[in-house]
Every structure is written in structure tokens, then in C-alpha cells.
C-alpha positions in Angstrom: 13.7 -16.9 -4.0 12.2 -15.2 -7.0 11.1 -18.5 -8.5 9.3 -19.5 -5.3 7.6 -16.1 -5.1 6.7 -16.1 -8.8 5.1 -19.5 -8.6 3.0 -18.5 -5.5 2.1 -15.2 -7.1 0.9 -16.7 -10.3 -1.0 -19.4 -8.4 -2.6 -16.6 -6.4 -3.9 -15.0 -9.5 -5.5 -18.2 -10.6 -7.1 -18.8 -7.2 -8.3 -15.2 -6.7 -11.9 -16.2 -6.8 -11.4 -18.7 -4.1 -10.1 -16.2 -1.5 -12.8 -15.5 1.1 -13.4 -11.8 1.7 -14.8 -12.1 5.2 -14.4 -9.6 8.0 -12.7 -11.3 10.9 -14.9 -10.5 14.0 -12.7 -10.5 17.1 -13.7 -12.9 19.8 -15.4 -11.5 22.9 -12.3 -12.2 25.0 -9.8 -10.7 22.5 -8.9 -7.7 24.7 -8.4 -10.0 27.6 -5.5 -11.5 25.7 -4.1 -8.6 23.6 -3.2 -5.0 24.1 -2.7 -2.6 21.1 0.9 -1.2 21.2 1.4 0.5 17.9 -0.2 1.2 14.5 1.6 1.9 11.2 -0.6 3.1 8.3 0.4 3.3 4.6 -2.4 5.4 3.1 -3.5 6.2 -0.4 -4.6 9.8 -0.9 -8.3 10.5 -1.0 -10.4 11.8 -3.9 -8.5 14.0 -6.3 -9.2 15.5 -9.7 -7.9 13.6 -12.7 -4.2 13.8 -13.5 -4.9 15.8 -16.7 -7.6 18.2 -17.8 -10.1 18.5 -20.6 -7.5 19.7 -23.1 -5.5 16.5 -22.8 -5.9 13.1 -24.3 -8.6 12.6 -21.7 -10.7 15.3 -23.2 -10.2 14.0 -26.7 -11.6 10.6 -25.9 -15.2 11.9 -25.6 -17.5 14.5 -27.0 -18.9 14.9 -23.5 -17.6 17.4 -20.9 -16.0 15.9 -17.8 -16.9 17.0 -14.3 -15.9 20.6 -13.5 -13.4 20.1 -10.7 -12.8 22.9 -8.3 -9.3 21.6 -7.6 -6.5 21.7 -10.1 -5.4 18.6 -12.0 -4.2 15.9 -9.6 -5.1 17.9 -6.5 -7.2 16.7 -3.6 -10.8 17.8 -3.8 -12.8 19.3 -1.0 -14.9 16.1 -0.8 -11.7 14.2 -0.5 -10.6 16.3 2.4 -13.9 15.9 4.1 -13.8 12.1 3.7 -10.3 12.0 5.0 -11.2 14.0 8.1 -14.0 11.5 8.7 -11.5 8.7 8.5 -9.2 10.5 10.9 -12.0 10.9 13.3 -12.7 7.2 13.1 -9.1 6.3 13.8 -9.2 8.6 16.8 -12.3 6.9 18.3 -10.7 3.5 17.6 -7.3 4.3 19.1 -9.0 5.9 22.2 -11.1 2.8 22.6 -7.9 0.7 22.5 -6.3 3.0 25.1 -3.4 3.9 22.7 -4.2 7.6 22.9 -6.4 10.1 24.7 -9.4 11.9 23.1 -7.6 15.2 22.7 -4.0 14.0 22.8 -1.1 16.2 21.9 1.6 13.6 21.1 5.3 14.1 21.0 7.2 13.7 17.7 8.6 10.4 19.0 5.1 9.0 19.7 3.5 9.8 16.4 4.8 10.5 13.0 3.0 11.9 9.9 5.1 11.7 6.7 3.7 12.3 3.2 4.9 12.4 -0.3 5.4 16.0 -1.3 2.6 16.1 -3.8 -0.4 18.3 -3.0 -2.9 15.5 -2.8 -0.8 13.4 -0.4 0.2 16.3 1.8 -3.4 17.6 2.0 -4.7 14.0 2.7 -2.3 13.7 5.6 -3.3 17.2 6.9 -7.0 16.4 6.8 -6.5 13.0 8.4 -4.4 14.5 11.2 -7.0 17.2 11.7 -9.7 14.5 12.3 -7.5 12.3 14.4 -5.7 14.9 16.5 -7.9 18.1 16.3 -6.0 20.1 18.9 -2.5 19.0 18.2 -1.7 21.1 15.1 0.3 18.3 13.6 3.2 19.0 11.4 3.2 16.9 8.3 6.7 15.8 7.5 7.7 16.1 3.8 11.0 16.5 2.0 10.4 18.8 -1.0 8.4 21.8 -2.0 4.9 20.8 -3.4 4.5 19.3 -5.9 7.6 17.2 -6.3 7.8 13.4 -5.9 9.7 12.1 -2.9 11.9 9.1 -3.9 10.6 7.2 -0.9 7.1 7.3 -2.4 8.1 7.3 -6.1 7.4 3.8 -7.4 10.5 4.0 -9.6 12.9 1.3 -10.7 16.3 1.9 -9.1 17.9 -1.2 -10.5 17.5 -2.2 -14.2 19.5 -4.7 -16.3 18.6 -6.7 -19.4 18.0 -9.9 -17.3 15.8 -7.9 -14.9 13.7 -6.6 -17.8 13.3 -10.0 -19.3 12.2 -11.4 -15.9 9.8 -8.6 -15.3 8.3 -8.8 -18.7 7.9 -12.6 -18.4 6.1 -12.2 -15.1 3.8 -9.5 -16.5 3.0 -11.6 -19.5 1.9 -14.4 -17.1 -1.0 -12.2 -16.1 -2.4 -12.7 -19.6 -1.8 -16.5 -19.8 -0.5 -18.0 -23.1 -1.2 -14.8 -25.0 0.7 -12.5 -22.6 -0.1 -8.8 -23.0 -2.6 -9.5 -25.7 -4.3 -11.9 -23.3 -4.5 -9.1 -20.7 -6.2 -6.9 -23.2 -8.6 -9.7 -24.3 -9.6 -10.3 -20.7 -10.6 -6.6 -20.5 -12.8 -6.6 -23.6 -16.1 -6.2 -21.8 -14.6 -3.3 -19.8 -13.2 -1.7 -22.9 -16.6 -2.0 -24.7 -18.4 -0.4 -21.8 -15.9 2.4 -21.7 -16.2 3.0 -25.4 -20.0 3.2 -25.2 -20.1 5.5 -22.2 -17.4 7.8 -23.6 -19.0 7.7 -27.1 -15.5 7.2 -28.3 -16.6 6.8 -31.9 -17.8 10.5 -31.9 -14.7 11.9 -30.1 -12.0 14.1 -31.6 -9.6 11.2 -31.0 -11.7 9.1 -33.4 -11.9 11.9 -36.0 -8.3 12.9 -35.9 -6.6 9.5 -35.3 -9.2 7.0 -36.2 -9.3 5.5 -32.8 -12.8 4.1 -32.2 -11.9 1.1 -30.1 -9.4 0.1 -27.3 -7.3 -2.6 -28.8 -6.2 -5.8 -27.0 -2.9 -6.2 -28.9 -1.1 -2.9 -28.7 0.1 -2.6 -25.1 3.8 -2.1 -24.6 5.7 -2.0 -21.2 8.5 0.4 -20.7 11.1 -0.3 -18.0 13.8 2.4 -17.5 16.2 3.1 -14.7 15.1 5.8 -12.2 11.6 6.0 -13.7 8.3 4.5 -12.9 7.3 1.4 -15.0 5.5 2.8 -18.0 3.1 1.8 -20.6 2.0 2.6 -24.2 -1.1 1.6 -26.0 -4.8 1.2 -25.4 -4.6 0.0 -21.8 -2.9 3.2 -20.9 -5.5 5.4 -22.6 -8.3 3.3 -21.2 -6.8 3.6 -17.7 -7.0 7.4 -18.0 -10.7 7.2 -18.9 -11.3 4.6 -16.1 -9.6 6.8 -13.5 -11.5 9.9 -14.5 -14.9 8.0 -14.4 -14.2 6.5 -11.0 -13.3 10.0 -9.6 -16.3 11.6 -11.3 -18.6 8.9 -9.8 -17.3 9.6 -6.3 -17.6 13.4 -6.7 -20.8 13.8 -8.8 -23.9 13.2 -6.7 -26.0 12.3 -9.8 -24.8 8.9 -10.8 -26.4 9.2 -14.3 -24.7 12.5 -14.9 -21.4 10.9 -13.8 -21.9 8.3 -16.5 -22.6 10.9 -19.3 -26.3 10.2 -19.2 -26.0 6.4 -19.1 -27.7 4.3 -16.4 -25.0 2.1 -15.0 -25.3 -0.7 -12.4 -22.8 -1.3 -9.6 -21.4 -4.2 -11.7 -20.9 -1.7 -14.6 -18.9 0.7 -12.4 -16.8 -2.3 -11.3 -16.1 -3.1 -14.9 -15.0 0.4 -15.6 -12.8 0.4 -12.4 -11.3 -3.0 -13.4 -9.3 -1.3 -16.1 -7.5 0.8 -13.5 -7.0 -2.2 -11.2 -5.4 -4.3 -14.0 -3.3 -1.3 -15.1 -1.9 -1.0 -11.6 -1.3 -4.8 -11.4 0.5 -4.9 -14.7 2.9 -2.1 -13.8 3.6 -2.6 -10.1 2.8 -6.1 -8.8 5.0 -8.5 -10.8 7.3 -9.9 -8.0 10.6 -8.5 -9.3 9.1 -5.1 -10.1 7.4 -4.9 -6.7 10.5 -5.5 -4.6 12.3 -3.0 -6.8 9.8 -0.1 -6.6 8.7 -0.7 -3.0 12.2 -1.0 -1.6 12.3 2.4 0.2 8.9 2.0 1.8 9.5 -1.6 2.9 12.6 -0.4 4.8 10.7 2.5 6.3 7.7 0.4 7.5 9.9 -2.2 8.9 11.8 0.4 10.9 8.7 2.1 12.2 7.4 -1.3 13.4 10.5 -1.7 15.5 10.6 1.6 17.3 9.8 1.2 21.0 8.4 4.7 21.7 6.3 5.0 18.5 2.6 4.6 18.9 1.3 5.7 15.5 2.8 6.3 12.1 0.9 7.7 9.1 2.6 7.4 5.7 0.7 9.0 2.8 1.4 8.0 -0.8 -0.4 6.4 -3.7 -2.2 3.2 -4.8 1.0 2.1 -6.5 2.8 2.2 -3.1 0.2 0.0 -1.4 0.0 -2.4 -4.4 3.7 -2.9 -4.7 4.2 -3.3 -0.9 1.5 -5.9 -0.7 3.0 -7.7 -3.7 6.5 -7.6 -2.3 5.3 -9.0 1.0 3.5 -11.8 -0.9 0.0 -11.0 0.4 -2.7 -13.4 -0.8 -4.9 -12.1 -3.6 -8.1 -10.4 -2.5 -11.0 -8.2 -3.7 -12.3 -5.4 -1.6 -16.1 -5.8 -1.0 -18.5 -2.9 -1.4 -16.0 -1.0 -3.5 -15.8 -0.5 -7.3 -12.0 -0.5 -6.9 -11.1 -4.0 -5.8 -7.4 -3.6 -4.9 -6.6 -0.2 -3.4 -9.8 1.9 -3.2 -9.4 5.7 -3.0 -8.3 6.8 0.4 -7.6 3.2 1.5 -5.2 2.4 4.3 -2.8 -0.6 4.6 -2.8 -0.9 8.4 -0.2 -2.8 10.5 -1.5 -3.1 14.1 1.0 -4.4 16.6 -0.4 -6.2 19.7 1.2 -7.4 22.8 -0.2 -10.8 23.8 -0.6 -11.9 27.4 1.7 -14.7 26.5 4.5 -12.2 26.2 4.6 -12.5 22.4 4.2 -9.5 20.0 1.7 -10.0 17.1 0.7 -8.1 14.0 -2.7 -7.7 12.3 -2.6 -6.6 8.6 -5.8 -5.0 7.3 -7.0 -2.9 4.4 -9.2 -0.1 5.8 -11.3 1.9 3.3 -14.6 3.7 2.8 -17.2 1.8 0.9 -18.5 3.3 -2.3 -21.7 4.3 -0.5 -19.7 5.9 2.3 -17.7 7.8 -0.2 -20.6 9.0 -2.3 -22.8 9.9 0.7 -20.0 11.3 2.9 -21.2 9.0 5.7 -20.1 9.7 9.2 -17.9 7.0 10.6 -17.8 5.7 14.1 -17.2 2.5 16.1 -20.8 1.6 15.5 -20.6 2.6 11.8 -17.0 1.8 10.8 -15.3 1.9 7.5 -14.7 -1.4 5.7 -11.9 -3.5 7.4 -10.6 -6.4 5.3 -8.0 -8.7 7.0 -5.2 -9.6 4.6 -3.2 -12.9 4.6 0.5 -13.4 4.2 1.1 -16.4 1.9 3.3 -19.0 3.5 2.7 -17.8 7.1 0.0 -19.2 9.4 -2.0 -16.7 11.5 -3.1 -17.7 15.0 -6.8 -18.4 15.9 -7.3 -14.6 16.2 -6.0 -13.8 12.7 -2.7 -12.4 14.1 0.9 -13.1 12.9 3.9 -13.2 15.1 5.7 -9.8 14.8 9.0 -11.7 14.4 7.6 -13.6 11.4 6.3 -10.4 9.8 9.6 -8.7 10.3 11.3 -11.7 8.7 8.9 -11.3 5.7 9.9 -7.7 5.4 13.6 -8.7 5.6 13.1 -11.2 2.8 11.4 -8.6 0.6 14.1 -6.1 1.3 16.9 -8.6 0.6 15.1 -9.6 -2.6 16.1 -6.1 -4.0 19.8 -7.1 -3.6 19.0 -10.4 -5.3 17.9 -8.6 -8.5 21.5 -8.5 -9.5 21.6 -12.3 -9.5 18.8 -12.6 -12.1 20.1 -14.3 -15.2 
């Protein structure tokens, strides 16, 4: 199974540029043939402050001062809360238009579920989203621990590790860089690294003065795979990812784009180069096939179960970009790039949406889409509506054929979940 997935996954990386990023417009008679029955959402939290403050390695990478966040390190910002409320309002309008709920519905716990990781940014995101979607329902956000503690369901940790597993994982990760492996990954990021160095003024930083680091190297990345821990990394890519993450968030939060770039004038393509570091970092750590089925295992089981509940109308699961990335990789979703976003894989606040439809033919179908706010919608805090929606990118399951309306048979999707869940058991068979 893993050999088949690995081959298709690697081929997908090669063919990435050939995947069409088109928005599937539903035919005029779509609603004559389908009725929406259930929606399951796996969401990334919205805009947060950087994971570390100015006194950390992040602060040492530049002589400039980072944005003065009102929220504490890693916490959801007020703008993030506002944007998530707007997204919740959009989902309310959409679900009302599909007759899945009423305008001011107060659902039962069996009908709708809101479950978040116990981190502040995920709990707050779920709270803001529910406020926009169900403004009079006073929704209780389900979580398992006191804030801020990671819930194992949402922690992208390795719960099975062996030497053969490590070797297989590292081999798959190295494939991302071609013949040069991890060094190749770094070399492919050289234009992004150089742009980061220039915008940071890395050569004038305390990191340069104290440790002599004036460049992000291509050849010093190391991968760390330990039991009951998230896949980890050492080296330049990890440091560059911290800077990339902080710049992305600063660009979303700071209205003055030039100020967000420490006085530089950056184009949209430049911001995409900066964000590419973070995209690659996430791919390296969480999307290799054997890693993905390992770290996504609890969420795969949860989503599959939610899609099978007869009385459930809506489920909102709030976690992180690593959750969405690993679930997509485990399900063998075709490579894609998110248009009108500087983050091409899992934009801030993005939602992986499984929509279950009952066909007039008596068959249940599923649509799989990535829903997210464009960079302009994020920066301008644009009101969302059915007439002015967020971005909706249909996703494709490799090896399965959608019908003419872009829908997959629910039975086939559930079988794909079963395969990904069983692949976790098969990790012990790796030799």
C-alpha cells in the first residue's frame, strides 16, 4: 500500500504545476438533483501572533522591530477573531440557503458539534466562528484540557516509531529534494532564503554578530523523528520558517504593507516567495505518506465517524495547518495551490470542508473543498456573503473519479478513509 501511495505522491509533486486550480461552478440544475445533508469542517485557526516574541531567536534574526501584537505569543488576534466571525456568518448564509439550518437556529448537541484543540488560538477561533454562524445559540465549544494544552487528537505527533519507519519517512522526505535530498530542498528555496535575508537585514542582526549567521544554508537541515512527539527539524529551514511565519502574520495584521516588510516594497510574488518557506517546512514535516497516516490517525478516525452519524448536520473541528496538511496527504489528495493567497497549501483560517449530499438517485455523495479568505479579504477584512464569498477550491482524490458535478460517492470516500486509517496499522510492516 505504501509503495503505491509513495509513487503517486511523488508523481503528484512533479505534476503540481499541471493541476488546474479552477472553481467548479455548479450547474443550474444542481439543486434539482442533490440536497445537502451534512457538513464536516476541519479548520485552521485564524490570524495569531507569532509563536515566540522579540526576545527569542525570531528577534535575533533582524535589527528591526516586529509588529507590536496586542495578543500574547501564539494567541488569536482581534483581527483574527473578526475574520473568523465573518467566515461563520458566511457559513450561516450558505447553510440557510441550502435549507440545512434556519437563520437563528439553536441546534441540539446531536445536530451540531464544535470541538477544538485546547490551545487559546483554536478555542477562540471556534468561539468566534460559532458566534458568526449561530449568533443566538450560545454554543459550547468542546475541548478536553485547560488552555493552553495540546489535545492528542489535534497534536500531529508520531505515535508509532521504529527504525524501519524512520528510514522510510526520511527516504520519502528526501524525495522532495530530488537526487540531493534535504540539500535539494534547501537549494530549491534559495530565492526565498535570499529575499528573507534581505528583508530581515540578517547580516546586521544580533544572530549575525553573535553566531556569524548571515545566510540561510541549504545543507544543514536535519529531521528529528521521536515517539510521542511532533516531527521536528534543526537547521536553516527551521529558522527561516520562523521568520516566514512572522512575516506572513505581520503582513495580514499590519495595514501598511511597506511597514510590514520593514520598509521594503514587496510585490505579491515576493510575499509568495516568503510564504513558500513555510509551505515547504510544513510539507517536509507532515506530508510524507508514512508520516501523514501516523500523525493524522486520530483526526482521520474522527472525521470518518462524523460523516457517518445520521443525526449530525454540522461539525466544526478546529486545529492547525499541520492537521489539514497531514489529513490531505493521508487521503492522497491531488497536489494543488490556493489561488489569491500567499500561503498556497493551508492559508490562515482555511477550512477543509466535507459536504455530504443526497442525490435524487438515492446515492450519497461528498464534495471536498478548501475554503479560505483571499489575501485581500484578510487584509481588508472584507464582508463575506453569498454574492461575495470566500475562495472555494475543489480538491481531488487521486485514484477516484468524481461524477460530472465534481462529487464523489460517500462509500468511496469512506473507503479512502478506511484505507488511510488501516495504513497506520501497516506501519509495523515496514521493513
